[in-house]
C-alpha positions, 0 to 999 in steps of 0.5 A: 044065812043071807044078808039082812037076816038076824043072827040072834034075838034078844028078849028082856036082856037074854040072848037067844040063837033060836027064834022059836025059843026067843018067841016063846019067852017073848010071848010068855013074859010079854016082852019084845023079841028084838032081832040082832044083825051083823054087818059085813067085814070091811076089808082092804086089798093087799095093794091098799095095805101095802100103800098104807105101810109105805106111807107110815112112819111106824107100826102104830101109824100104820095100824091107825092108817089101815083102820081109818082106811077100812072105816072109809069103805 
């Protein structure tokens, strides 16, 4: 699987992991076959995590800080 390639397809609210099956149903019931994609994980380096830990007051503060940092990427 390469980037920007669908990982599944949805037809009329039903999830398919086979494009062929999704297209067959799509044609039979005249509903669109919608591709579904994933996105790459947003990861932090060990150094970024350690820096956030050192600046945190407690575990909850740390968890929120690394989530914020990951969302910035």
